[in-house]
C-alpha positions as protocol buffer text, in pm:
chain_id: "A"
residue {
  index: 1
  type: MET
  ca { x: -36 y: -15 z: -15 }
}
residue {
  index: 2
  type: PRO
  ca { x: 153 y: 325 z: -78 }
}
residue {
  index: 3
  type: PRO
  ca { x: 213 y: 591 z: 203 }
}
residue {
  index: 4
  type: ASP
  ca { x: -84 y: 863 z: 299 }
}
residue {
  index: 5
  type: LEU
  ca { x: 133 y: 1180 z: 173 }
}
residue {
  index: 6
  type: THR
  ca { x: -126 y: 1372 z: 374 }
}
residue {
  index: 7
  type: LEU
  ca { x: 42 y: 1226 z: 712 }
}
residue {
  index: 8
  type: LEU
  ca { x: 400 y: 1335 z: 646 }
}
residue {
  index: 9
  type: ALA
  ca { x: 421 y: 1650 z: 905 }
}
residue {
  index: 10
  type: ARG
  ca { x: 281 y: 1388 z: 1157 }
}
residue {
  index: 11
  type: GLY
  ca { x: 507 y: 1172 z: 1120 }
}
residue {
  index: 12
  type: ASN
  ca { x: 753 y: 1427 z: 1180 }
}
residue {
  index: 13
  type: ASP
  ca { x: 648 y: 1568 z: 1476 }
}
residue {
  index: 14
  type: GLY
  ca { x: 418 y: 1819 z: 1289 }
}
residue {
  index: 15
  type: MET
  ca { x: 647 y: 1962 z: 1118 }
}
residue {
  index: 16
  type: PHE
  ca { x: 674 y: 1908 z: 733 }
}
residue {
  index: 17
  type: PRO
  ca { x: 975 y: 1743 z: 611 }
}
residue {
  index: 18
  type: THR
  ca { x: 1082 y: 1989 z: 314 }
}
residue {
  index: 19
  type: ALA
  ca { x: 1393 y: 1851 z: 277 }
}
residue {
  index: 20
  type: ARG
  ca { x: 1367 y: 1451 z: 316 }
}
residue {
  index: 21
  type: SER
  ca { x: 1044 y: 1503 z: 79 }
}
residue {
  index: 22
  type: LEU
  ca { x: 1284 y: 1739 z: -136 }
}
residue {
  index: 23
  type: SER
  ca { x: 1502 y: 1428 z: -137 }
}
residue {
  index: 24
  type: TYR
  ca { x: 1294 y: 1174 z: -252 }
}
residue {
  index: 25
  type: ILE
  ca { x: 1117 y: 1368 z: -521 }
}
residue {
  index: 26
  type: TRP
  ca { x: 1430 y: 1537 z: -695 }
}
residue {
  index: 27
  type: GLY
  ca { x: 1699 y: 1298 z: -620 }
}
residue {
  index: 28
  type: ASP
  ca { x: 1808 y: 972 z: -386 }
}
residue {
  index: 29
  type: PRO
  ca { x: 1714 y: 974 z: -9 }
}
residue {
  index: 30
  type: ASP
  ca { x: 1995 y: 756 z: 91 }
}
residue {
  index: 31
  type: GLN
  ca { x: 2271 y: 958 z: -67 }
}
residue {
  index: 32
  type: GLY
  ca { x: 2139 y: 1278 z: 77 }
}
residue {
  index: 33
  type: HIS
  ca { x: 1969 y: 1625 z: -27 }
}
residue {
  index: 34
  type: LEU
  ca { x: 1970 y: 1649 z: -391 }
}
residue {
  index: 35
  type: ALA
  ca { x: 2261 y: 1439 z: -407 }
}
residue {
  index: 36
  type: ARG
  ca { x: 2107 y: 1343 z: -776 }
}
residue {
  index: 37
  type: VAL
  ca { x: 1899 y: 1492 z: -1034 }
}
residue {
  index: 38
  type: MET
  ca { x: 1637 y: 1329 z: -1193 }
}
residue {
  index: 39
  type: PRO
  ca { x: 1810 y: 1276 z: -1560 }
}
residue {
  index: 40
  type: GLN
  ca { x: 1448 y: 1346 z: -1728 }
}
residue {
  index: 41
  type: PHE
  ca { x: 1345 y: 1637 z: -1585 }
}
residue {
  index: 42
  type: GLY
  ca { x: 1689 y: 1767 z: -1424 }
}
residue {
  index: 43
  type: GLY
  ca { x: 1816 y: 2007 z: -1756 }
}
residue {
  index: 44
  type: ALA
  ca { x: 1517 y: 2123 z: -1834 }
}
residue {
  index: 45
  type: MET
  ca { x: 1380 y: 2243 z: -1454 }
}
residue {
  index: 46
  type: ALA
  ca { x: 1735 y: 2363 z: -1385 }
}
residue {
  index: 47
  type: ASP
  ca { x: 1681 y: 2714 z: -1599 }
}
residue {
  index: 48
  type: ASP
  ca { x: 1377 y: 2779 z: -1391 }
}
residue {
  index: 49
  type: LEU
  ca { x: 1488 y: 2815 z: -1010 }
}
residue {
  index: 50
  type: VAL
  ca { x: 1294 y: 3004 z: -707 }
}
residue {
  index: 51
  type: PRO
  ca { x: 1441 y: 2997 z: -338 }
}
residue {
  index: 52
  type: LEU
  ca { x: 1312 y: 2746 z: -105 }
}
residue {
  index: 53
  type: GLU
  ca { x: 1396 y: 2736 z: 271 }
}
residue {
  index: 54
  type: VAL
  ca { x: 1537 y: 2411 z: 324 }
}
residue {
  index: 55
  type: ASP
  ca { x: 1595 y: 2372 z: 721 }
}
residue {
  index: 56
  type: GLY
  ca { x: 1695 y: 2717 z: 738 }
}
residue {
  index: 57
  type: VAL
  ca { x: 1909 y: 2775 z: 417 }
}
residue {
  index: 58
  type: LEU
  ca { x: 1761 y: 2927 z: 87 }
}
residue {
  index: 59
  type: THR
  ca { x: 1814 y: 2686 z: -169 }
}
residue {
  index: 60
  type: PRO
  ca { x: 1760 y: 2734 z: -534 }
}
residue {
  index: 61
  type: THR
  ca { x: 1512 y: 2456 z: -630 }
}
residue {
  index: 62
  type: PRO
  ca { x: 1331 y: 2433 z: -989 }
}
residue {
  index: 63
  type: ARG
  ca { x: 980 y: 2604 z: -995 }
}
residue {
  index: 64
  type: ALA
  ca { x: 769 y: 2309 z: -1046 }
}
residue {
  index: 65
  type: LEU
  ca { x: 932 y: 2120 z: -729 }
}
residue {
  index: 66
  type: ALA
  ca { x: 869 y: 2394 z: -506 }
}
residue {
  index: 67
  type: ALA
  ca { x: 512 y: 2383 z: -638 }
}
residue {
  index: 68
  type: VAL
  ca { x: 477 y: 2075 z: -545 }
}
residue {
  index: 69
  type: LEU
  ca { x: 607 y: 2051 z: -208 }
}
residue {
  index: 70
  type: ALA
  ca { x: 396 y: 2398 z: -147 }
}
residue {
  index: 71
  type: TYR
  ca { x: 126 y: 2158 z: -257 }
}
residue {
  index: 72
  type: LEU
  ca { x: 184 y: 1824 z: -36 }
}
residue {
  index: 73
  type: GLU
  ca { x: 255 y: 2105 z: 268 }
}
residue {
  index: 74
  type: SER
  ca { x: -124 y: 2236 z: 198 }
}
residue {
  index: 75
  type: ILE
  ca { x: -267 y: 1902 z: 229 }
}
residue {
  index: 76
  type: GLN
  ca { x: -122 y: 1796 z: 559 }
}
residue {
  index: 77
  type: ARG
  ca { x: -337 y: 1634 z: 831 }
}
């Protein structure tokens, strides 16, 4: 059964796990934050970056990925 994406914050002491979510969507969670880019989208998304706060650090993040993270954070229960 797939994980319930509305419960990510609940499993992280009530805080949305931005860095962990970003690493799962964008790269390899076992290798660390943004360790490897999804090859299918990396080049196209790299041209449209926005600053995203990740663990207190503004991190250049593809706009489309920042939108996915904002959506995931908005559906937390």
